[in-house]
Structures are given as C-alpha cells and as structure tokens.
N, C-alpha and C positions, 0 to 999 in steps of 0.2 A: 586473631590467632588462627593459624592453619598449618597443616603439615606441608612438607616440601612437595613440590609438584614439578613435572617435567614440561608443562605447557610452555611453548616457545617464548612468547613475549612477556612471560611473568617476571624474569630477572630484572632488567634495567628499568622497565616501566613501572615496577612496583617497589616500594609504595609510592604513590603520587607525592609530589612536593608538598611539604608541610604536614605530612602524616608520619607518625612514629609507629613502626611496625614491630611487634614482638612475636617471636616464634617459639613453639613448644613441640617436642618430639612425640610426647605421649600424654595420656590423660592426667597422670599424676603431676607431671611438670606443668601441664596446662592449667590445672586447677590452682596450683600454688602460685603460678605467675599471675593469674587473674586476681587472686586475693591480694597479692603484693602490689599490683599496679592499677587495679580497678579500671580497665580500659573502657572506652566509649562504645566499642563494638567487638564482638567475637565472631570470627570466621571459623567454623567448626566442621571438620571432615567427619562423615559418618564412619568411615573405615579407618581405624587406627589400631596399632598393636595393643594387645591387652584389652583395656576398657574401651568399649565402643562409644561413638559420639552420642547416641541416645542416652546412655547411662551418665555420661559426663554432663550433658545438658540438664538432666534431672538433678544432678548434684549442684549445678549452678543455681537452679531455681529453688533449691531447698535452703540456700544460704541467703539470709536477709540482706547481706551486703551486695550480693551479686544479682539479685532478682531484677533490678532495673536495667541491667546491661543487655541490649538486644543481641540476639544470636541469629546469624545467617548460616544455614547448613550448606556444605558442599557435598553433593551426592552423585554417584555414578549411576543411580537407578531412577527410572521414571515411574516406579511402582507407587500407585496412589495411596495404598495403605501406609507405606513408609512416610510419605509426605504428611499425611493426616496425623500420624503419630508424632512427627516432629513439631507440627503446629500445636498439637495438644500439650506438648511439653513446654511450649513457650517460645519456639522459634518464630521470627517475624518474616523470614523469607528463605528461599533456597536457590542454589545455582547448580545446574547439572554439569557434570564433567564428561568430556573435556569442555571447559568453559572458555568463553571469549573474554579477554581481559577488559575490553571496553564495556561490555555488559556488566561484568563484576564491579568495575569502578562505579558505574551508574547506580547499581543496587546499593553499594556501600554508601555513596553520597546521599541517596534517598533515605537510607536508614539513619545516618548521622544527622541529617536535617530533621527528621521526625523526632529523634531523641532530643535534639537541641530545643525544639519547640515544647516538647513534653517537659523537659527540665525547667524551662522558663515558666511554664504554667504551674508546675509543681512548686517551684520556689515562691512564686507570687502567692499561691494558696496557703503557704506555710509561714508567711510573714505577718506579724501583728500590725494592723493599720495605724494604730496610735503611736507606737513606740519605734517601729521598724525592727524590733527584735523578732527572733523566731517565736512561733506560737506554741500552744500546748500540744497540738497534733504532732508537730515536728519533735518536740521534747519526747513524747512517748515513743516515736519511731527511733529516735537517736539513742534513747536509753536502751531499747531492745538490742540495737546493734552493738552498743558498748558492752553490755552484759555478755553478748555472744563473743566479742573479742576477749573479754576478761577470762572466760572459761577456756580459751585456747592459749592463753599466755600468762605470764607472771606479773603483768602490769597492774597498777592500782587504779581505783575509780572511786570518786566521791561525788556527792550531790549536796548543794546548798539551796535551801528554801529561804527566800527573803521577803519580808512583809513590812510595809510602811506602817509605822506606829500611829495609832489614833487618827487614822485617815478619815474615817466616817464623819467625826465632828468637824474636821476642816472642810470636807466636801459639803456637808450640810450648811455650814456657816457661810462659806465664801462662794459656793456654787460649783457645778461640775466643770465648767471651763477652767477654773483655777485648779481644781483637782486634777484635771488632765495635764496641766502644766507641771504639777508636782510629779505625776507618774512619768512623764517624759523626761524630767530632769533626773530622777532617780535611775531611770532606764539608761540614760546617757552616761551617768557616772559608773554604773555597773559595767557597761560595755567598754568604757574607757579604762577601767581598772582591771578588766579581765585579761587573760593571756590569749595568744592567738589560738591555742589548743582548746580553750574553754568554749562551751556552748551556752550562751545567755538567752533565756526565753522569758516571755511574759506568760506566767501560769494562769493568770486571770485576775481581774480587778486590780488591786494594788499589790499583788503578789507575783514574785519572780522565782525562777528556778535556774540554777547554774550547774551544768555538768562539768566536773573538773577531771579531765583525763590524766592518767598516770600520776595521781595525787592521792596520798594516804589521808586518813581522816585528820591526822595532826596537821599535815600540810594544808589541807582544806580549811581548817579552823584559823590558821595564820592568815591565809588569803582573805577569808571572810571578815576577820577582825580589821584588816586593812581597809576593806570596803566599808565596813560599818563606821570606822573613824572618819573616813573621807566624806561619807554622806552626812555625817553629823555636822560638818562645816558648811553644808549648803543652806542657802536661805532664798526664799522666793518673795519678791516684792509685790505687794498689792496696795496700790495707792501709796500712802505714807507708812504702811505697815510692812514689816518683814516677817515672814513665817518660816521658822526653822523646822526641819523634819529629822526624824531618826528612823532607823530600821532595826528590826529584830531578825536574827538569822539562825536557822537550825541546820546543822551539818550532819551528814551520815556518810560513812565510808564503807566500802566493800570489805575492808580489812577487819571490821567489827563483827562480821558474820562468822559464826563458828563453822557452819557447813556451807561450802560453795554452792551446793544445790539449793540452798534457801535464798540465795541472792538472785532476786528478780528486779525488774524495773519497778514494779508495784511495791515490793518490799523496801527498796531503797527510798522511794517516795514517802512511804509511810513512816520510815525511821526518821527521815529529815523533817517531815511535818510534825512528828511527835517532839523532836528537839526544838522546833520553832515554837510550838505551843508552850514548852517549858521555858523558853527564853522570854516569852510574854508573861508567863506566870511569875517569873523572877523579877519583873519590873520593867521589861522592854529595854531597847537600846543596848543589846548585848548578843553575844554569840554563844550558843550551846551546842555541844557535840553529842549526838545520840549514839 
C-alpha cells in the first residue's frame, strides 16, 4: 500500500506481474483496507494527509491481526532519528524518495521472500506432529484474534472442547502406539466433519478444541452432536478385537456471556472446559452446552 507518486517508471512497471496491488489515499482508508485484505506487505509513505505514517504503523502493530505484516517505509528524509523511530515501530526496511523502481522491486521481493520463510517456519511450529492438526499455541493465538474480531463486529463465536472417553484404560491395556492410532483416528474424524471456517486443534493428550466461527452456542451444539454421533461409529482393530471409542464434548458460545468485556479467550476456554467436565459427569458420550 502506498500513496500515488509521480516517479516516472512507476506506472506501467508496477505492480510486477503476479502481484496484486491495493492503493489507499489516507491512513483511515489504508487501515481499513489492510484489515479487509490482510496483504503480504505494506508500502507506507511517512508523509500522508491527516494521520502520518508513523502513527499508522503504530496502529498496524497494535492490531493482533496485522502485526505479522511487514512494513516498508517510503521516506523523503535521510534523517537517522526518523529511520530509527520507524524501525522501533516495527518497519523492516525503508526506501528514500525519489526512489528507483528497480531498487524498490528488489526490496519488496526480499521482504516477501523473508515473510514466506517466516510463515513456513511459523506454520510448522504450530502443527501437532501426531495428528497434523493445529496445536495449543496456535489455538491460543487464534482465539485472541477471533475475540478481537468479535468485539468489532456482530458475528458469533463458539468453542468446543472434545475429550476421548476412558482413554487411559485403553492406553494402559493396549499400549501407547494403539492409543496414538485412536487419537489420530478421532483427529481425522473431527477434521473431516468440521467446516472450512472452523479451526480444529489438538489441545493436549486425548483432548481437542474447535473454534467455530460465526456460530452461536446452539449452532455449535448441533455441530458437536453430529461429530459425537459420527465418532461413536468408529472402531479400531487390534488383532481380532475391535475397540470402539466415544467422546464427550463441552460447548461454550460468546452469546452466553452477559457482558462483552467478560469474553476473553481464557473465559471461553474455561466455560467450554466446565461444560466438558459436566458431560463426563453425566455419563460421557454426550454434548453439554455451558
């Protein structure tokens, strides 16, 4: 994102083939466009009408959704203090005006390449090795982002906690490799039965968590019941023996919180976990909404 410029070769040569370029006239438009499109890179001019580039960069870095997006400043000054301030705010590079288009392209390519490697490493670090699902760290980060979205919109949000019933006796009797097979099978079923918008994570051990976007607590309970019923039909063969499994599910929805300010990721987790505990208390293999 960058303001218009009169640099001669900017027009036809930009953006390079394969790049989608979004333009914003001022900070307000730029902030909204960034939130709407979540670009891979931001080109930010320090000199803009109204809010200056430094202030806008600070707003980017205060938004959990926008923090990972790299920022390259376009500046007409060579002042060291200005550059230091830009780096302190989270910029990864700067280009002085009037700039050379070839140099700008090279810096943009380098920034995008670095971001791609960073994204690959980040993704790998957030995937559970046994199941291929997202891990608990990703769940915590994603929940924080979803709560932030919720506070700015009228969308719903729910969370389901899923636990394999009586898993420890099966694990102790038949061994950990067989227990891992069960965890993988349940994980696969949850992933298969979830929607594209859902976020399925392994919470730890034999427990899973599912973020259900734009879903009320009632809608989440319907989805959870479908998952519970499907998993009840699974069986895992060990020699001549077939082992059946069931799950208990606790559901919590943001619509059940009286005050929006009380809705946090931890509060939603605690509510879902409490509902899960109640499902086990009531005899397991059931869904309880907290």
